[in-house]
C-alpha positions as CSV (number, residue, x, y, z in Angstrom):
1,M,-45.3,-63.5,16.2
2,D,-44.3,-60.0,17.3
3,E,-40.6,-60.9,17.5
4,T,-40.8,-62.2,13.9
5,I,-42.4,-59.0,12.7
6,Y,-39.8,-56.9,14.5
7,K,-36.9,-59.0,13.1
8,Y,-38.4,-58.8,9.6
9,A,-38.8,-55.1,9.9
10,L,-35.1,-54.7,10.9
11,Q,-33.8,-57.0,8.2
12,T,-35.7,-55.2,5.4
13,S,-35.3,-51.7,6.8
14,P,-33.4,-49.1,4.6
15,F,-31.7,-48.0,7.8
16,G,-28.6,-49.8,9.0
17,Y,-28.9,-52.2,11.9
18,T,-26.3,-54.2,13.9
19,F,-26.3,-56.1,17.1
20,N,-22.7,-56.1,18.5
21,E,-20.7,-57.6,21.3
22,L,-18.0,-55.5,22.9
23,V,-14.5,-57.0,23.1
24,V,-12.3,-56.0,26.0
25,N,-8.7,-57.0,27.0
26,E,-7.5,-58.4,30.3
27,N,-7.7,-54.9,31.9
28,N,-11.3,-54.6,30.8
29,I,-10.4,-51.9,28.2
30,P,-12.5,-52.0,25.0
31,I,-10.4,-53.1,22.0
32,N,-12.9,-54.2,19.3
33,Y,-16.5,-55.4,18.8
34,I,-18.0,-58.3,17.0
35,I,-21.1,-58.1,14.8
36,R,-23.5,-60.7,16.0
37,D,-26.4,-59.7,13.8
38,S,-26.9,-57.2,10.9
39,N,-29.3,-56.3,8.1
40,Q,-28.3,-55.9,4.5
41,A,-28.6,-52.1,4.6
42,F,-25.7,-51.9,7.0
43,A,-23.7,-54.5,5.0
44,T,-24.2,-52.3,2.0
45,F,-22.7,-49.3,3.8
46,L,-19.5,-51.5,4.2
47,G,-19.7,-52.8,0.6
48,T,-20.3,-56.5,1.6
49,T,-23.1,-59.0,2.4
50,R,-24.9,-59.6,5.7
51,E,-23.7,-63.2,5.8
52,A,-20.1,-62.1,5.5
53,L,-20.5,-59.8,8.5
54,L,-21.9,-62.2,11.1
55,D,-19.8,-63.2,14.0
56,K,-16.8,-61.2,12.6
57,P,-14.9,-58.4,14.4
58,I,-15.5,-55.0,12.7
59,T,-11.8,-54.6,12.0
60,E,-11.8,-57.7,9.7
61,F,-13.8,-55.6,7.2
62,N,-12.2,-52.3,7.8
63,S,-8.8,-52.3,9.6
64,S,-8.7,-48.6,9.8
65,V,-12.1,-48.1,11.3
66,F,-10.7,-47.0,14.6
67,N,-8.6,-44.3,12.8
68,D,-11.8,-42.7,11.5
69,S,-12.5,-39.0,12.2
70,F,-15.1,-40.1,14.8
71,N,-14.2,-42.3,17.8
72,W,-16.7,-45.2,17.2
73,L,-15.2,-47.6,19.7
74,A,-15.3,-45.2,22.7
75,T,-18.8,-44.1,21.9
76,F,-20.2,-47.6,21.4
77,A,-18.3,-49.0,24.4
78,S,-19.7,-46.3,26.7
79,V,-23.3,-47.4,25.9
80,A,-22.4,-51.1,26.2
81,L,-20.8,-50.7,29.6
82,T,-23.1,-48.1,31.1
83,G,-26.4,-49.0,29.5
84,E,-27.2,-45.4,28.7
85,R,-28.8,-45.0,25.3
86,T,-27.6,-42.1,23.0
87,E,-28.4,-40.5,19.7
88,F,-26.0,-38.4,17.6
89,D,-25.0,-37.2,14.1
90,A,-21.4,-38.0,13.0
91,F,-19.3,-37.9,9.8
92,S,-17.3,-40.9,8.7
93,S,-14.2,-39.8,6.8
94,I,-13.6,-43.4,5.7
95,M,-17.0,-43.7,4.0
96,N,-17.2,-39.9,3.3
97,R,-20.8,-39.9,4.6
98,Y,-22.9,-38.3,7.4
99,F,-25.0,-40.6,9.6
100,H,-27.6,-40.3,12.4
101,F,-26.9,-43.0,15.0
102,S,-29.2,-44.4,17.7
103,V,-27.3,-46.6,20.1
104,S,-28.9,-48.7,22.9
105,C,-27.8,-51.5,25.2
106,P,-30.0,-54.7,25.4
107,K,-27.6,-56.1,28.1
108,K,-24.2,-55.2,29.5
109,G,-21.4,-55.7,27.0
110,F,-23.7,-55.6,24.0
111,F,-25.1,-52.7,22.0
112,I,-27.5,-52.1,19.1
113,V,-26.8,-49.5,16.4
114,I,-29.5,-48.0,14.1
115,S,-27.7,-45.9,11.5
116,I,-29.4,-43.6,9.0
117,D,-27.5,-42.0,6.0
118,I,-28.2,-38.3,6.3
119,T,-25.6,-37.1,3.8
120,Q,-28.0,-35.7,1.3
121,Q,-30.0,-33.9,4.0
122,K,-26.8,-32.6,5.6
123,E,-25.5,-31.2,2.3
124,M,-28.8,-29.5,1.6
125,T,-28.9,-28.0,5.0
126,D,-25.3,-26.8,4.8
127,A,-25.9,-25.4,1.3
128,L,-28.9,-23.4,2.6
129,A,-26.9,-22.2,5.6
130,R,-24.1,-21.1,3.3
131,K,-26.5,-19.3,1.0
132,E,-28.1,-17.5,4.0
133,E,-24.6,-16.7,5.3
134,E,-23.6,-15.3,1.8
135,R,-26.9,-13.3,1.6
136,R,-26.2,-11.9,5.1
137,Q,-22.6,-11.1,4.1
138,Y,-23.7,-9.3,1.0
139,F,-26.2,-7.4,3.1
140,D,-23.8,-6.5,5.9
141,N,-20.8,-5.8,3.7
142,T,-22.5,-3.7,1.0
143,P,-20.7,-0.3,1.0
144,D,-23.9,1.6,0.8
145,G,-26.6,1.6,3.4
146,L,-29.4,-0.9,3.3
147,F,-32.6,-0.4,5.2
148,I,-35.6,-2.7,5.5
149,T,-39.0,-1.7,7.1
150,D,-42.1,-3.8,7.9
151,E,-45.5,-3.0,6.5
152,N,-45.9,-0.3,9.3
153,Y,-42.7,1.4,8.1
154,K,-40.7,0.4,11.2
155,Y,-37.1,-0.5,10.6
156,I,-36.5,-4.3,11.0
157,D,-33.0,-4.6,9.6
158,V,-30.1,-2.4,8.6
159,N,-26.5,-3.1,7.6
160,E,-23.4,-1.5,9.1
161,A,-23.1,1.1,6.4
162,G,-26.6,2.3,7.1
163,C,-25.8,2.6,10.7
164,R,-22.7,4.7,9.9
165,I,-24.7,7.0,7.7
166,V,-27.4,7.9,10.3
167,G,-25.3,7.3,13.4
168,Y,-27.6,4.8,15.1
169,T,-26.9,1.3,16.2
170,Q,-29.0,-1.6,14.7
171,E,-30.9,-2.0,18.0
172,E,-31.6,1.8,18.2
173,L,-32.9,1.8,14.6
174,K,-35.3,-1.1,15.2
175,N,-37.2,1.2,17.6
176,L,-37.6,3.9,14.9
177,H,-39.9,4.5,11.9
178,I,-39.1,6.1,8.5
179,P,-40.4,9.6,9.5
180,D,-38.0,9.7,12.5
181,L,-35.1,10.1,10.0
182,I,-36.7,12.7,7.8
183,P,-35.8,16.4,8.5
184,T,-38.8,18.7,8.9
185,E,-37.9,20.8,5.8
186,E,-38.0,17.6,3.7
187,N,-41.4,16.4,4.8
188,S,-43.3,17.6,1.7
189,V,-40.7,16.2,-0.7
190,H,-40.7,13.0,1.2
191,R,-44.5,12.6,1.1
192,D,-44.5,13.0,-2.7
193,N,-41.7,10.5,-3.1
194,F,-43.4,8.1,-0.7
195,K,-46.7,8.2,-2.7
196,R,-44.7,7.4,-5.9
197,L,-43.1,4.5,-4.1
198,L,-46.4,3.0,-3.0
199,S,-48.1,3.5,-6.4
200,Q,-45.2,2.6,-8.8
201,G,-43.3,0.2,-6.6
202,K,-40.0,2.1,-6.7
203,S,-38.6,5.6,-6.3
204,S,-35.3,7.4,-6.4
205,R,-34.2,10.8,-5.1
206,V,-31.4,12.8,-3.6
207,G,-32.3,14.3,-0.3
208,K,-31.3,14.7,3.4
209,L,-31.5,12.3,6.3
210,K,-31.4,13.4,10.0
211,R,-28.6,11.7,11.9
212,K,-28.8,10.8,15.6
213,D,-26.7,13.8,16.6
214,G,-29.1,16.1,14.7
215,T,-26.8,16.9,11.7
216,L,-28.0,16.3,8.2
217,V,-26.4,14.0,5.6
218,T,-26.9,14.2,1.8
219,V,-27.9,10.8,0.4
220,L,-29.1,9.1,-2.8
221,L,-32.2,7.0,-1.9
222,D,-33.3,4.2,-4.2
223,A,-36.3,2.4,-2.7
224,V,-38.5,-0.6,-3.8
225,K,-41.8,-2.0,-2.4
226,M,-41.6,-5.8,-1.8
227,K,-44.5,-8.2,-2.1
228,N,-44.9,-8.7,1.6
229,G,-45.5,-5.0,2.2
230,R,-42.0,-4.4,3.3
231,L,-39.8,-1.6,1.9
232,L,-36.2,-1.9,0.9
233,A,-34.0,1.2,0.5
234,L,-30.5,1.5,-0.8
235,C,-28.9,4.7,0.7
236,K,-25.7,6.1,-0.8
237,D,-23.9,8.7,1.3
238,L,-23.1,11.7,-1.0
239,S,-21.4,13.8,1.6
240,G,-18.1,12.0,1.0
241,Q,-18.4,12.8,-2.7
242,E,-19.0,16.4,-1.8
243,R,-15.8,16.4,0.3
244,L,-14.0,14.6,-2.4
245,E,-15.0,17.2,-5.0
246,A,-13.8,19.9,-2.6
247,E,-10.5,18.1,-2.0
248,K,-10.0,17.6,-5.8
249,K,-10.5,21.4,-6.3
250,Q,-8.0,22.1,-3.5
251,Y,-5.5,19.7,-5.0
252,Y,-5.9,21.1,-8.4
253,L,-5.3,24.6,-7.2
254,A,-2.2,23.4,-5.3
255,F,-1.1,21.5,-8.4
256,Q,-1.5,24.6,-10.7
257,S,0.0,27.1,-8.3
258,S,3.1,24.9,-7.3
259,S,6.4,26.4,-8.3
260,Q,7.6,22.8,-8.9
261,P,7.0,21.8,-12.5
262,I,4.7,18.7,-12.6
263,L,3.7,16.5,-15.5
264,I,1.0,13.7,-15.3
265,T,0.5,11.0,-17.9
266,N,-1.9,8.1,-18.1
267,A,-0.6,4.5,-18.0
268,D,0.6,4.4,-21.6
269,G,2.6,7.6,-21.2
270,T,0.2,10.1,-22.9
271,I,0.4,13.5,-21.1
272,S,-2.9,14.3,-19.5
273,S,-2.0,17.3,-17.4
274,V,0.8,19.8,-16.7
275,N,0.9,22.8,-14.3
276,D,1.9,26.4,-15.1
277,A,5.4,26.0,-13.8
278,F,6.0,23.2,-16.3
279,I,4.8,25.4,-19.1
280,D,7.0,28.2,-18.0
281,M,10.1,25.9,-17.9
282,Y,9.7,24.4,-21.3
283,G,8.0,27.3,-23.2
284,Y,5.3,25.2,-24.8
285,P,1.7,26.2,-24.6
286,R,-0.6,23.7,-22.8
287,D,-2.4,22.6,-26.0
288,E,0.9,21.6,-27.6
289,I,1.8,19.4,-24.6
290,I,-1.5,17.6,-23.7
291,G,-1.8,14.4,-25.7
292,Q,1.9,14.1,-26.4
293,N,4.3,11.6,-25.0
294,P,7.1,13.1,-22.8
295,H,9.6,11.8,-25.3
296,F,8.9,14.8,-27.5
297,L,11.1,16.8,-25.0
298,N,14.0,14.4,-25.6
299,P,16.6,16.0,-27.9
300,G,17.7,12.5,-29.1
301,K,20.4,10.0,-28.8
302,E,22.9,12.0,-30.9
303,V,22.6,15.1,-28.7
304,Y,23.2,12.9,-25.6
305,N,26.2,11.4,-27.4
306,N,27.6,14.8,-28.2
307,L,27.3,15.7,-24.6
308,G,29.3,12.6,-23.5
309,V,26.5,10.1,-22.9
310,S,27.3,7.0,-24.9
311,Y,24.6,5.1,-26.9
312,F,24.8,2.3,-24.4
313,E,24.4,4.7,-21.5
314,Y,21.5,6.4,-23.2
315,D,19.6,3.1,-23.8
316,F,20.3,1.9,-20.3
317,L,19.1,5.3,-18.8
318,F,15.6,5.1,-20.3
319,R,15.3,1.3,-20.0
320,D,16.1,1.7,-16.3
321,L,13.5,4.5,-16.0
322,W,10.7,2.4,-17.5
323,Q,11.6,-0.8,-15.7
324,A,11.3,1.1,-12.4
325,V,8.0,2.8,-13.3
326,K,6.4,-0.5,-14.5
327,D,7.4,-2.5,-11.4
328,P,4.7,-2.0,-8.7
329,N,7.4,-2.9,-6.1
330,V,9.6,-0.1,-7.2
331,K,7.3,2.7,-8.7
332,T,9.9,5.4,-8.3
333,W,12.9,6.5,-10.4
334,K,15.3,9.4,-10.0
335,G,18.1,10.4,-12.4
336,E,19.6,13.1,-14.6
337,I,18.3,13.5,-18.2
338,I,18.6,16.2,-21.0
339,N,15.5,17.9,-22.4
340,R,15.0,20.5,-25.1
341,K,12.8,23.6,-24.7
342,K,10.5,24.9,-27.4
343,N,13.2,27.5,-28.3
344,G,15.7,24.7,-28.9
345,S,17.9,25.3,-25.9
346,L,18.9,22.3,-23.8
347,L,18.1,21.7,-20.1
348,W,20.0,19.5,-17.7
349,I,17.1,18.0,-15.7
350,S,17.1,16.2,-12.3
351,L,13.9,14.1,-12.8
352,L,11.8,12.3,-10.1
353,V,9.2,9.9,-11.5
354,N,6.5,8.3,-9.4
355,A,4.1,5.7,-10.8
356,L,0.6,5.3,-9.3
357,Y,-1.0,1.9,-9.0
358,D,-4.6,0.9,-8.1
359,E,-5.6,-1.8,-5.6
360,N,-5.2,-4.4,-8.3
361,N,-1.6,-3.3,-8.9
362,E,-2.6,-1.9,-12.3
363,L,-0.6,1.1,-13.4
364,T,-3.0,4.1,-13.6
365,S,-0.8,7.2,-14.1
366,I,2.7,8.5,-13.9
367,V,3.8,11.8,-12.3
368,G,7.0,13.4,-13.4
369,M,8.7,16.3,-11.5
370,P,11.6,17.9,-13.3
371,I,14.1,20.3,-11.7
372,D,16.2,22.5,-14.0
373,M,19.8,21.8,-13.0
374,T,21.3,23.6,-16.0
375,V,22.8,26.5,-14.1
376,S,24.0,24.5,-11.1
377,H,25.3,21.8,-13.5
378,D,27.3,24.3,-15.5
379,T,28.5,26.2,-12.4
380,A,29.6,23.1,-10.6
381,M,31.6,21.9,-13.7
382,S,33.0,25.3,-14.2
383,N,34.1,25.6,-10.6
384,R,35.9,22.3,-10.6
385,I,37.5,23.0,-13.9
386,Q,38.7,26.3,-12.6
387,L,40.1,24.6,-9.5
388,F,42.2,22.1,-11.6
389,Q,43.2,24.8,-14.0
390,T,44.5,26.8,-11.1
391,I,46.6,23.8,-10.1
392,A,47.7,23.4,-13.7
393,D,48.7,27.1,-13.8
394,L,50.7,26.6,-10.7
395,A,52.5,23.7,-12.2
396,E,53.3,25.6,-15.4
397,L,54.6,28.6,-13.5
398,R,56.9,26.4,-11.5
399,D,58.1,24.8,-14.7
400,D,58.7,28.2,-16.4
401,E,55.8,27.4,-18.8
402,T,53.4,30.1,-19.9
403,G,49.6,30.5,-19.9
404,N,49.6,30.6,-23.7
405,H,51.4,27.2,-23.7
406,M,48.4,25.8,-21.9
407,K,45.9,27.4,-24.2
408,R,47.8,26.2,-27.3
409,V,47.9,22.6,-26.1
410,G,44.2,22.7,-25.5
411,L,43.4,24.1,-28.9
412,F,45.8,21.7,-30.6
413,A,44.2,18.7,-28.9
414,K,40.7,19.9,-29.8
415,L,41.7,20.3,-33.5
416,I,42.9,16.7,-33.6
417,A,39.8,15.4,-31.7
418,R,37.5,17.1,-34.2
419,S,39.5,15.7,-37.1
420,L,39.1,12.2,-35.6
421,G,35.3,12.7,-35.5
422,M,34.9,12.8,-31.7
423,N,31.6,14.2,-30.3
424,Q,31.2,17.7,-29.1
425,K,31.6,16.9,-25.4
426,Y,34.8,15.0,-26.0
427,C,36.2,17.9,-28.1
428,N,35.2,20.5,-25.4
429,D,36.6,18.3,-22.6
430,I,40.0,17.7,-24.2
431,E,40.4,21.4,-24.8
432,V,40.0,21.9,-21.0
433,F,41.8,18.8,-19.8
434,A,44.8,18.5,-22.1
435,P,46.4,21.6,-20.5
436,M,46.2,19.8,-17.2
437,H,48.6,17.1,-18.2
438,D,51.4,18.3,-16.0
439,I,49.4,19.2,-12.8
440,G,51.4,16.6,-11.0
441,K,54.5,18.8,-11.2
442,V,53.1,20.7,-8.2
443,G,54.5,17.8,-6.2
444,I,58.0,17.9,-7.6
445,L,60.9,19.7,-5.8
446,D,62.0,23.0,-7.4
447,S,65.6,21.7,-7.3
448,I,64.6,19.1,-9.8
449,L,61.8,20.8,-11.7
450,R,63.7,24.0,-12.4
451,A,67.2,22.5,-12.7
452,P,69.0,24.3,-15.7
453,R,70.8,21.1,-16.6
454,K,70.3,17.5,-17.6
455,L,68.7,15.5,-14.7
456,T,70.5,12.6,-13.1
457,P,68.9,9.2,-13.5
458,E,67.7,9.5,-9.9
459,E,66.3,12.9,-10.4
460,F,64.6,11.9,-13.6
461,A,62.9,9.0,-11.8
462,I,61.5,11.5,-9.4
463,M,60.4,13.8,-12.3
464,K,58.5,10.9,-13.9
465,T,56.3,10.6,-10.8
466,H,54.5,13.8,-11.8
467,T,52.2,11.5,-13.9
468,T,51.0,9.5,-11.0
469,L,50.9,12.6,-8.7
470,G,48.6,14.3,-11.2
471,H,46.5,11.2,-11.7
472,N,46.0,11.1,-7.9
473,I,44.6,14.6,-7.9
474,V,41.8,14.0,-10.4
475,K,41.1,10.3,-10.2
476,G,37.8,8.9,-8.9
477,K,35.7,11.8,-10.3
478,A,33.5,10.7,-13.1
479,E,33.5,14.0,-14.9
480,F,37.3,14.1,-14.8
481,E,37.8,10.6,-16.2
482,M,39.5,12.1,-19.3
483,A,41.8,14.3,-17.2
484,A,42.8,11.3,-15.1
485,A,43.8,9.4,-18.3
486,I,45.7,12.3,-19.7
487,T,47.7,13.1,-16.5
488,L,48.7,9.4,-16.1
489,C,49.4,8.4,-19.7
490,H,50.6,11.4,-21.7
491,H,54.3,10.1,-21.4
492,E,53.4,6.6,-22.6
493,R,54.8,5.8,-26.0
494,F,53.2,3.8,-28.8
495,D,56.1,1.2,-28.8
496,G,55.7,0.6,-25.1
497,T,59.0,2.4,-24.0
498,G,57.2,5.2,-22.2
499,Y,56.2,5.7,-18.5
500,P,54.8,5.2,-15.9
501,N,53.3,1.8,-16.9
502,G,54.9,1.0,-20.3
503,L,51.6,0.9,-22.1
504,S,51.7,0.4,-25.9
505,G,49.5,0.8,-29.0
506,K,45.8,1.1,-28.4
507,H,46.2,0.3,-24.7
508,I,47.2,4.0,-24.3
509,P,44.0,6.2,-23.9
510,Q,43.3,8.1,-27.0
511,S,43.0,11.4,-25.1
512,A,46.5,10.9,-23.7
513,Q,47.9,10.1,-27.2
514,I,46.3,13.3,-28.7
515,T,47.6,15.4,-25.8
516,A,51.1,13.9,-26.2
517,I,51.3,15.2,-29.8
518,A,49.9,18.6,-28.9
519,D,52.3,19.0,-26.0
520,V,55.4,17.8,-27.9
521,Y,54.6,20.1,-30.9
522,D,54.3,23.1,-28.6
523,A,57.3,22.2,-26.5
524,L,59.6,21.7,-29.5
525,R,58.5,25.1,-31.0
526,S,58.9,27.0,-27.7
527,K,62.2,28.3,-26.3
528,R,63.4,26.6,-23.1
529,P,66.4,27.3,-20.8
530,Y,67.9,24.1,-22.1
531,K,67.1,24.5,-25.9
532,D,66.2,26.9,-28.7
533,P,62.8,26.8,-30.5
534,W,62.4,24.5,-33.5
535,P,60.8,25.8,-36.7
536,H,57.4,24.5,-37.7
537,D,58.6,22.2,-40.6
538,K,61.2,20.5,-38.5
539,T,58.7,19.9,-35.7
540,V,56.2,18.4,-38.1
541,E,58.9,16.2,-39.6
542,H,60.0,15.0,-36.2
543,I,56.5,14.0,-35.2
544,R,55.9,12.3,-38.6
545,E,59.2,10.3,-38.2
546,T,58.3,9.1,-34.7
547,A,54.9,7.8,-35.7
548,G,54.7,4.1,-34.6
549,S,57.5,4.6,-32.0
550,H,56.4,7.6,-30.0
551,F,53.0,8.4,-31.4
552,D,50.0,6.6,-32.7
553,P,50.4,6.6,-36.6
554,D,46.6,7.1,-37.1
555,I,46.6,10.3,-35.0
556,V,49.8,11.5,-36.6
557,E,48.1,11.3,-40.0
558,H,45.4,13.6,-38.8
559,F,48.0,15.9,-37.2
560,V,49.9,16.1,-40.6
561,E,46.7,17.1,-42.3
562,L,46.2,19.8,-39.8
563,H,49.8,21.0,-39.4
564,N,49.2,24.4,-41.1
565,R,46.5,25.2,-38.6
566,F,48.8,24.3,-35.8
567,D,51.3,26.8,-37.1
568,V,48.6,29.5,-37.3
569,V,47.5,28.9,-33.7
570,F,51.1,28.9,-32.4
571,K,51.8,32.2,-34.0
572,E,48.5,33.9,-33.0
573,L,49.1,32.8,-29.3
574,S,52.8,33.2,-29.3
575,D,54.5,34.0,-26.0
């Protein structure tokens, strides 16, 4: 009767039940087990019926059972072979469920398994544990101090921030009461605040706390009374803010007193602050600068173009600046720009720009530090020009030319460039660089350069090298790009019969073609050891007749329109 009751109870139990026989190989190593008896609850776990399970090896229903996350065979075999009963919780990755197992051995080689699905309980327990862990993390990682006392005002919990504020460890604080952290001079204020806390359930005040080392710290205390009589206080350390305010004041004083001009904008480029040095440099009062975009200092694309910066270079310059500033991996840009002061004068500026980003890589502000390079820019250019003009003077002296010849060639070239509509920088540059066309003659022997006769073919071949010699002197220097083109190409001819490279038409740099007309006009009108000077009309006619062969016809047209002014310049600067 009892056996029938037990069997009925097992068969109808909601818990899984199996009676199993261990299968071993010839070496007595467990390799499988056969289900000799089972209830329907266990069969349901496997998605089958009780009848289908009986007298079948477990692998017939689940071939991958022994690849599960838990080693079922080893655990069950240990009980079947030793007779030692065991209980444990395990997770089955195959069924994606948690189970509690009770395994016993009725006789050697056999084992009984009672399995209870505890997935729901396990998930609830884990969820509670996670919530408790999250609560603890919030408590421990709150940047401000958190203090909890019991109903006797003894500290029972405190986070790390609270420990840092008062200088005690958690264990040390748990031996202290609220009054232990109150300075004597704050007792009366604290008593009033404490009464308000107990009567109203909350209070807030700024006050002092006494640290372990005896020093005082300024804090903002927000406290609440909890239902169980405990007190919870949020403590914000204000001493850091006091230091921050002092540092801000110090930085601001340094910012304003710095001799380096500084401009600060917000993320969209609106100027928020400038120092006195910036105001002194640009001449604008502060109220005319704040709220502006720095672009108001830009004299514009046309001014840049007049000073030799092409429209493409202008667009690239500022596009490159903003791309650098708006890339948190770059943040910094340095380059040369042109600005205009309030009085209208121009400044050559070496500009360093730094972008400031927050912890989320969001642009917060931009700092610009301009350095006025106008004087050094002009001086450097002037010194270099003087150096090459000295070389040009030497070449002209060795060639029996005069200083006025050089001046006239420069003025003639500038007249043509203006007539062609070239920008201001181009016109100014060609006035300086056109006279340098023959600087390569410093490398030609006097016996050839000053020969009072027609040169032999061999000598003339050497003479022609003055173009490449001159080019080698000035090449590779960006600011002397025009000078390099003029020295190399001023003897090229429009029809391609010139030297050194036989260039033709528009392949000849325009600056060299302009210089060629200016030089030939002055040379024909000047007396040389080997010829008499030509009159103005004959010279103009010659240049007109050689348009298309020697000279660019378009440039010749402009020369013809200007020829009377050429005559005036030649006479006013005659030798």
